[in-house]
N, C-alpha and C positions, 0 to 999 in steps of 0.2 A: 117376885121373890128371886128369880134367877138374876135379874138385872141388878138388883141391890146387892146381892151377894158378890157379884162380879166386881162392882165398884168398890165394895169394901176390901175385896181381895187385892185389887190393884192399888188402892190407897195404902193398904198395909204393906204391900210389897215395895211401894215407892219410899215409904218412910223407913222401912227396915232393910233396904237394899245396901249392899256392901260395895264401896268404891275401891277397885283394886289399886288405884294410884294414891289412895289416902294413907298408905302404909308409911309409918315414920322412918323406917329404914330406907325406903325408896327416896323419900324427900331428903334425907341426910346425904345419901349417895349423890343425888342430883346437885345439892348445894356444894358438896365437896368438889365435884367436877367443874361447876361454874367458877369456884374460887381458883382452881388450878388454871383454868383458861384465862381468867383475869390476870393472874400473876404472870402467865406466859407472855401475854400480849401487852403488859404494862398498864392494865386498867386498874386504877386505884379505887374505883367506886363501882357499884353495881350498874350504874348508868354509864355506858361507855361514851356517851355524847354529852356528858356534863361539861360545861364551859365555865370559863372564868369571866367575871364581869357581867354586865347586863346590856341588853339592847343590841339588836342586829344579830346576824349569823356570825359565829366565831368558830374557829377550828377546834375540834375536840381536844380535850386536855391531854389525853393519852398520846395523841399524835404530836402535840407540841413537845411533850417531854421526851419522847423516844420514837425513833423510826422502827417499823416492824422488823427490819432486818438488823437491828442493833446499831445502825449508823447514826451520825449526828443529825439532829433535827434541823429544819430550815432556819429557825431563829438562832441556833447555835452557830451555824455556818455563816449567817449574816453578821452576827456579832464578831466573829473571827475575821471576816473580810474587812469590816469597818476598822478593827484594831490594826490590821496590817496596813491599811491605807493611811491611818493616822501616823504610824511609825515611818512609812515611806515619805510622807510630807515633812516630818521632822528631819529626816536624814537629808532630804533635798534642800531644806532651808540651811542646815548646817554646812553642807557642801558649798552652797551659794555664798554664805557668809565667809567661809574659808577662802574661796577663790577671790571674793571681793577684797579681802584683806591682803591677798597676795598680788593684787592688781591684775587678775585674770579677767578675761572677757568671755561671756557665754556665747554670744552670737558672733562668731568669728567668720562671718560671711565674707568671701573675697570682695575686696573693694579697690584693688590696685592691679594694673592701671585702670583708669576710669573708662577708657575706650573698650577694653575687654578684660575685666577683672579675673584674675586667677589665683590671687593670694591676698591675705589680710595684712594691711599696713596702716597703723594708727599710732603715731608717736605719743600723743597726750594720754592715750588709754593704756598702752602697753609698757611704756618706759617710765621709770621712776622720775619724780620731779627733778632730782639732783642731776640727772643725765639728759634732760631735755635740751640744754644748750648745745653740747657737743654733738648730740644725735641729730638735731636739725642742721647743724653745720655740715655733718658728714653726709646727710642726704643732699644738701645743696652741692657739696663737692662731687658726689657721684653724678648729679645732673650736669654740673659744669664740666667734669671730665668727659662725659659723653659728648657734649658740644665740642670740646677740644679735639676729640678723636674724629668727629665728622668734619670739622674745619681743616684738620691736618690732611685728611683724604682729599678734600676739595683743593687744597693747595697743590697736592701732587698730581691731581688731574689737570690743574692749570699748567703744571710743569711740562705737560706733553706738547704745549704750544710754544715752548722755548727751544730754539735751535742750539745745537752744539753744547748740549748738557748731557752728561753721562748718567746712567742708572735710572732713566725715566720709567722703563717698563717694570723693573723690580720694585721701585718705590710705589708705583700705582697699585700693584697686586698686593704687596704687603700692607699698605695703608688700608686697603679695603678689608683685608683679613683682620686687621686691628679693630676695625669697627664691628665686624661681624662677631668676633670672639671676645674682644676686649670689654665691650659693654656688659654682656652677661657675666663674664668673669669677675669684673669689678663688683657687680651686684651680689653675686653668690659668695665670693671668696673674701670679700672684706666688708662691704656694707651690711649685707644681711647677717653676716657672722657677728659684727658689732651689735646689730639690732637685737639678735637673740641673746648675746652675752649680757647686754644691759637689761634685757627683759627678764631673763632667768637668773641673772647675777651668778654666773658660773665662771670660775677662775680659768678652767681649761679653755673655754671659748675665747676669753680675753687673750690668753697666751697665743692661741692660734691666730687671732686677729692681728696681733703685733707682728707675727711672722709674715703673713700674707700681705699685710698693708705695707710692710717695709719693702717687699718685692715690687709692689705696685709703685711705690715712690721712686725706686731705682729706675723702673721703666719710664716714668715721667721725666726723670733727669736725662735719660737716654734720648728721648724725643727732643728735649731742649737742645741737646748737642747736635742732632740732625746729621748723622753720617750718611753719605750717599749710598743708595741702594738698600737701605734698611727700612724704608717706609716712614721716615721721620723728616718732616719739613722744618728742621731746627736751624741752628746757627750756621753750620757748614753749608747746608743746602741754600740757606738764605744768601750767604756771601757769593756763592757760585751763580745763583739765579739773578740777583739784583742787577748785575752789570749787563745781563742779556735782556732782561725784560723788567721794567720798573714796576708794572702793575702786579705781576706775579711776585715780584720781590716784596711789595707792600703786603701782599697776602701772607707771605712767609714771616714778615716782621710781626704782623698781628698774631700769627700762630705761635711764634716764639714768646711773645709777651703773655699770651693766654696760658701757655704751659708753665711759665715762670710763676704766675699768680697761682696756678693749680698746685704747684709744688709747695709754695709758701702756705697755702691753706691746708695741705696735707700735714705739714709740720705742725701747724696749730692744732689740728685735730688729734694727732698722736700724742702731743704733749698734754692736752686736756684729758684724753682717755687714760693716760698713764697716771695722772694726778687723781682721777676718780677711782682707778683701780687700787691705788695705795690707800686712799682715804676710806675705802669700803671694807678694809680689813682682809681682802683676798690675798692669798699667798700661792707660791708655786707648789707647796706641799699639797694644798687643796686641789690644785690642777692635776697633780699626779694621781691623787686618790680618785678624782672624778674620771680620769682617763682609764685607770685600772677597772673601775666599776663599769664603764661603758664597754670596754673590751670584753670583760667577763659576761656582760649581758648579751653582746653580739655573738659570743662564742656559744652560749647556751641556746640561743635561738637557732644558730647554724646547726648545732648538734641535734 
């Protein structure tokens, strides 16, 4: 009797027992708290690890949509980087096409002189087709003028072996200085100036070229004259030396002829450049504007 009564009591107590967490108000409060947490952390479903698509492990949806700190998600940042890369590629292509239309070269690796390159020099690539003719001739004139300076110094070195001739020491020293300083002067102040003027088609550079090249032409005429003691084995030195030493006199005759040819080639170049300058529509007013712009730019950089 006691056993049965106990079992009945326990069964009745199990069936009629009250669950303290079964209260509807507690469940409602718990649901409200869960909804608030979901909203705070960007969880749009009750299952925070709900994924899009099927198959394999995927990143939870709420992580894809928003970072816990409110920052952009990985996918958003990746799309932004890809967009910026596409814009950069488009701009690079536009710049490349623009420079190709202007005749510019991207890879301006030094290629001159070949023995030890320190600057870029390429007439077909840098210079417009209309200017190829006089530009090649100008380059030949610079090389020929260099050879003339070296031969002039050689003639005056030979003059040391001629007796009863005045000004041997002065001629030798000055002729060597002409070679040392004249070759780079000719390259920088007239040939390279013409090269950049034709390449960039700037009126101010052409005007400056005409000025410096005219000075160089006068210097070439001066060497042809050959005054004693001036480092020029020209006509006067030739007459003085030829009677004393025939061999050295022949050297001076060759030097005189070389400089005459050099002057004639210089005249041809300056005439062709002047014709190109006028046909290109360049004017002295443009040269003044370019000079003012350059001065203003240099002043701003200095300040």
